[in-house]
C-alpha positions in Angstrom: 0.1 -0.1 0.0 1.3 3.2 -0.8 1.7 6.3 1.2 -1.2 8.0 -0.6 -3.5 5.0 -0.1 -2.5 4.9 3.7 -3.5 8.6 4.0 -6.8 8.1 2.1 -7.5 5.1 4.3 -6.8 6.8 7.6 -9.1 9.6 6.6 -11.9 7.2 5.7 -11.4 4.9 8.7 -11.6 7.6 11.2 -14.8 9.0 9.5 -16.6 5.6 9.3 -15.6 4.7 12.8 -16.6 7.8 14.7 -19.7 8.6 12.6 -21.8 5.7 14.1 -20.6 6.2 17.5 -21.7 9.8 17.6 -25.0 9.1 16.0 -25.7 6.4 18.5 -25.0 8.5 21.6 -27.1 11.3 20.2 -30.1 8.9 19.5 -29.7 7.7 23.1 -29.8 11.1 24.2 -33.0 12.1 22.4 -34.4 8.7 23.9 -33.4 9.6 27.5 -34.5 13.2 27.2 -37.5 12.9 25.2 -39.1 9.7 26.3 -37.7 8.6 29.9 -37.1 12.2 31.5 -39.6 14.0 29.3 -37.5 17.1 29.2 -36.2 17.6 25.8 -34.8 21.0 25.9 -32.7 23.5 23.7 -29.4 21.9 24.6 -30.7 18.4 23.1 -32.0 20.2 19.9 -28.7 22.0 19.5 -26.8 18.8 19.7 -29.3 16.9 17.2 -28.5 19.8 14.7 -24.8 19.3 15.6 -25.1 15.5 14.8 -26.7 16.1 11.5 -23.8 18.5 10.5 -21.5 16.2 11.7 -22.9 13.2 9.6 -22.7 15.7 6.6 -19.0 16.4 7.6 -18.2 12.6 7.8 -20.1 11.6 4.6 -18.4 14.3 2.7 -14.9 13.3 4.2 -15.6 9.6 2.9 -16.8 10.9 -0.4 -13.6 13.1 -0.8 -11.4 10.0 -0.4 -13.1 8.3 -3.1 -11.9 10.8 -5.5 -8.7 12.2 -4.1 -8.2 13.1 -0.6 -4.7 12.1 0.6 -3.5 12.0 -3.0 -1.0 14.3 -4.7 -2.6 16.4 -7.6 -0.2 14.9 -10.1 -1.6 11.4 -9.6 -5.1 12.4 -10.1 -7.2 13.3 -13.0 -8.5 16.7 -13.6 -12.2 16.0 -12.7 -11.3 13.9 -9.6 -9.2 16.7 -8.3 -12.2 19.2 -8.8 -14.6 16.6 -7.0 -12.2 16.0 -4.1 -11.7 19.8 -3.4 -15.5 20.3 -3.5 -16.1 17.6 -1.0 -13.3 19.4 1.1 -15.2 22.6 1.0 -18.4 20.9 2.0 -16.4 19.5 5.0 -15.1 22.7 6.0 -18.8 24.3 6.2 -20.1 21.2 8.0 -17.4 21.1 10.5 -17.9 24.6 11.5 -21.6 24.3 12.2 -21.1 21.1 14.0 -18.7 22.6 16.3 -20.6 25.6 16.8 -23.9 23.9 17.7 -22.2 21.3 19.9 -20.6 23.7 22.1 -23.8 25.6 22.4 -25.6 22.5 23.5 -22.9 21.6 26.1 -23.1 25.2 27.6 -26.7 25.3 27.7 -26.8 21.8 29.4 -24.3 23.2 32.1 -26.6 26.3 32.6 -29.5 24.1 33.5 -27.5 22.9 36.7 -25.6 25.8 37.8 -26.7 27.6 41.0 -24.4 30.5 41.4 -24.8 33.6 38.9 -21.1 33.9 38.3 -21.0 30.4 36.7 -23.9 31.2 34.5 -22.0 34.4 33.4 -18.7 32.3 32.7 -20.7 29.9 30.5 -22.4 32.9 28.7 -19.1 34.5 27.9 -17.4 31.4 26.8 -20.5 30.5 24.5 -20.7 33.9 23.1 -16.9 34.1 22.3 -16.7 30.5 20.9 -19.9 31.4 18.7 -18.5 34.4 17.3 -15.3 32.9 16.6 -17.0 30.1 14.8 -19.2 32.2 12.8 -16.3 34.2 11.7 -14.4 31.1 10.7 -17.7 29.7 9.0 -18.1 32.8 6.9 -14.3 32.9 6.1 -14.3 29.3 4.8 -17.7 29.7 3.1 -16.5 32.9 1.0 -12.9 32.3 0.7 -12.9 32.4 -2.8 -15.0 34.4 -5.4 -16.8 32.9 -7.0 -17.3 30.3 -4.2 -16.9 27.4 -6.8 -13.3 28.7 -7.7 -12.2 27.1 -4.6 -12.6 23.7 -6.4 -12.7 24.7 -10.0 -9.0 25.9 -9.8 -7.5 22.7 -9.3 -8.7 21.8 -12.9 -5.7 23.9 -14.2 -7.9 25.6 -16.8 -6.8 29.0 -17.8 -10.3 29.9 -18.9 -11.6 29.6 -15.1 -11.5 32.9 -13.5 -11.6 33.9 -9.9 -9.6 34.7 -6.9 -9.1 33.4 -3.2 -8.1 35.4 0.0 -4.5 34.9 1.1 -3.9 31.5 2.5 -2.2 33.2 5.5 -5.4 34.7 6.6 -6.9 31.3 6.6 -4.1 29.8 8.8 -4.2 32.7 11.4 -7.9 32.3 11.7 -7.9 28.5 12.0 -5.2 29.1 14.8 -7.7 31.7 16.4 -10.7 29.5 16.1 -8.6 26.3 17.4 -7.7 28.6 20.5 -11.3 29.5 21.3 -12.6 25.9 20.8 -9.8 24.8 23.3 -10.9 27.4 25.8 -14.5 26.4 25.6 -13.6 22.8 26.1 -11.3 23.4 29.0 -13.8 25.6 30.7 -16.7 23.3 30.4 -14.4 20.5 31.7 -13.1 22.2 34.8 -16.4 24.3 35.6 -18.2 21.1 36.9 -15.8 20.8 39.7 -16.9 24.2 40.9 -20.7 23.6 40.4 -21.0 20.4 42.5 -18.4 21.6 45.3 -20.9 23.1 47.6 -23.9 20.6 46.7 -25.2 18.4 49.4 -24.0 15.2 47.8 -21.9 12.2 48.8 -18.4 12.3 47.9 -18.6 9.4 45.4 -21.7 10.9 43.9 -19.8 14.3 43.3 -17.0 12.6 41.8 -19.2 10.7 39.4 -21.3 14.0 38.4 -17.8 15.9 37.7 -16.4 13.1 35.7 -19.6 12.8 33.6 -19.8 16.6 33.0 -16.3 16.9 32.3 -16.4 14.3 29.5 -17.0 17.2 27.0 -13.3 18.5 27.4 -11.8 15.4 25.8 -12.3 17.1 22.5 -9.9 19.8 23.4 -7.0 17.0 22.9 -7.9 16.7 19.4 -7.6 20.5 19.0 -4.3 20.7 20.5 -3.0 17.7 18.4 -4.2 19.5 15.2 -2.3 22.6 15.9 0.9 21.6 14.3 -0.9 20.6 11.1 -2.7 23.8 10.4 0.3 25.3 8.6 0.0 22.6 5.9 -3.0 24.7 4.3 -0.2 26.5 2.6 1.1 23.4 0.7 0.4 23.4 -3.0 -0.4 19.7 -2.8 -3.5 20.4 -0.9 -5.2 17.2 -0.6 -2.1 15.3 0.1 -0.6 17.5 2.9 -3.9 18.4 4.7 -5.1 14.8 5.6 -4.0 15.0 9.2 -6.3 18.2 9.5 -9.2 16.1 8.3 -8.5 13.1 10.6 -8.2 15.4 13.9 -11.1 17.8 12.8 -13.2 14.6 12.7 -12.1 13.2 16.1 -12.6 16.7 17.7 -16.3 17.0 16.4 -17.2 13.4 17.2 -15.7 13.4 20.6 -17.4 16.7 21.6 -20.8 15.3 20.3 -20.4 12.1 21.9 -19.1 13.2 25.3 -21.8 15.8 25.4 -24.6 13.0 24.7 -23.1 10.6 27.2 -23.3 13.1 30.0 -27.1 12.9 29.9 -27.3 9.1 29.8 -27.3 8.3 33.6 -31.0 7.4 33.7 -30.6 4.9 31.1 -27.6 3.5 32.6 -29.6 3.0 36.0 -32.5 1.6 34.3 -30.1 -1.1 32.7 -28.5 -2.0 36.0 -31.7 -1.9 37.9 -30.8 0.8 40.5 -33.0 3.8 41.7 -31.8 7.2 42.2 -34.0 7.9 45.2 -32.4 5.2 47.5 -28.7 6.3 47.6 -28.3 9.3 45.4 -30.2 12.3 46.5 -29.2 15.9 46.3 -30.2 16.9 49.9 -28.9 15.5 53.2 -31.4 13.0 55.1 -33.8 14.7 57.4 -33.9 13.8 60.9 -37.0 12.5 62.5 -37.8 15.7 64.2 -37.5 18.1 61.2 -39.1 15.9 58.6 -41.2 18.0 56.3 -44.8 16.9 55.6 -46.0 13.3 55.0 -43.8 12.8 52.1 -41.2 10.2 51.7 -37.8 10.6 53.4 -35.9 11.2 50.1 -37.0 14.0 47.6 -38.2 12.7 44.2 -35.5 13.7 41.6 -37.1 16.2 39.2 -35.5 14.7 36.1 -36.4 11.0 36.6 -40.2 11.2 37.4 -41.9 8.5 35.9 -45.2 9.1 34.0 -46.5 12.4 32.3 -45.4 15.8 33.7 -48.8 17.2 34.3 -47.3 20.4 35.9 -46.5 21.9 32.7 -43.0 22.6 33.8 -39.7 21.0 32.5 -38.7 18.3 35.2 -35.1 19.6 35.0 -35.7 23.2 35.6 -34.4 24.7 38.7 -36.9 24.7 41.5 -36.4 27.4 44.0 -38.3 27.2 47.3 -38.0 29.9 49.9 -39.0 28.6 53.1 -39.8 30.6 56.4 -39.2 29.0 59.6 -40.7 30.8 62.8 -39.3 29.5 66.0 -40.5 30.6 69.2 -39.4 29.6 72.8 -42.4 30.0 75.0 -43.0 29.9 78.8 -43.3 26.4 79.9 -40.4 25.3 77.4 -42.9 24.7 74.6 -40.9 24.8 71.2 -43.1 25.3 68.3 -42.5 25.3 64.4 -45.2 27.7 63.3 -47.2 26.1 60.4 -47.4 28.0 57.4 -50.2 28.0 54.6 -48.4 25.0 53.0 -49.6 21.8 54.4 -46.0 20.4 54.1 -45.0 22.2 57.1 -45.7 20.3 60.4 -45.9 21.6 64.0 -43.5 19.9 66.5 -44.2 20.4 70.2 -42.1 19.2 72.9 -43.7 19.9 76.5 -41.6 17.5 78.6 -40.2 20.3 80.9 -42.3 22.0 83.5 -42.9 25.7 83.3 -40.5 28.1 84.5 -41.3 31.6 85.8 -37.9 33.3 84.7 -38.2 32.2 81.0 -38.3 35.0 78.4 -40.4 34.7 75.2 -38.1 34.9 72.1 -39.2 35.2 68.6 -36.7 34.0 65.9 -37.2 34.4 62.2 -35.1 32.7 59.6 -35.3 32.4 55.9 -33.2 30.4 53.8 -33.3 29.5 50.0 -33.3 25.8 48.8 -32.4 25.1 45.5 -33.1 21.9 43.5 -31.9 20.8 40.3 -31.2 17.7 38.2 -27.9 16.0 36.6 -29.2 13.7 34.4 -32.2 12.5 36.4 -30.6 13.0 39.8 -31.5 15.6 42.2 -29.0 17.8 43.5 -29.5 20.7 45.9 -28.0 23.8 47.8 -29.1 25.8 50.6 -28.2 29.5 51.1 -29.2 31.6 54.1 -30.8 34.7 53.2 -31.5 36.5 56.6 -32.0 35.9 60.4 -33.2 38.1 63.0 -34.6 37.9 66.5 
């Protein structure tokens, strides 16, 4: 097998292997989010769009290898050179759109489980910068030649074909810039989950599992970094022969991002397969003591994202649910301790009158307000409590 055939085979094999993996991962995500959790959202829709463009990218990559990707121009017929370059142009367009929508999906997914406003702002900034860089790179690739078809028709070496393309140095520079923003996004969404779950009321093992799952999206940055040294091959006159490494690692980057971003949503399906239940040993709130159990509900809260049956409330099960609870404590004469019941039937009154009255006791009123935030990570309930105010 010649060197050219090996290059073409490498490009074709990577596309043929990663395309079904990413496609299956997105299909499983749609099943979990749409049928099991019943909370199909914008992040899921964005990932489906990313998968469609990635399938286009991989299909065009395989099509290009049939006509000349990986080969030198001198060893190809004129029409084959034109067709292979046309496939490459379609790959550039599809790759940009697949990467943009995949990163949007991952950022929106993390926004659904963030509690602190600063984390949301970080995700907004990263998403906006990445999308802007991606759109600039997309239009640059789309309109780098005038007319557009001159990008592939020029390889026919026909003097009658007229047109021009921008400097290849601009393409190389913008590729470096976009790659830097892509790596920044991947590293940010990989590190941020550590801070998101740090203060949540969860077991250590559960925190490590959640961080591991949510951080899987950063693995795509490895492909971006590996691709950096090969960006300069855009300037090589033998374009199809010299740029095969860019085709390989661009495919790996897009596939890993889509696959990892989808796997992060499949915990409900995994629990169903292994027969476990999230409510028994994985809950976002600490266990309640017998003296402060709220209402007549079960001991553990029902995870919002894993409720069975139809969601009749009209709200997305994975939306953040903020509950502000007022607790009125009062020490009365006779050592009676009362939790004043509110209008909500879930608050019970607890009375302890075991001690005899004491004439010197002073009546004290305590008012304390705290905020309980509950959200879900792949069908699991996670929670956090923040004291708002307390006065006597």
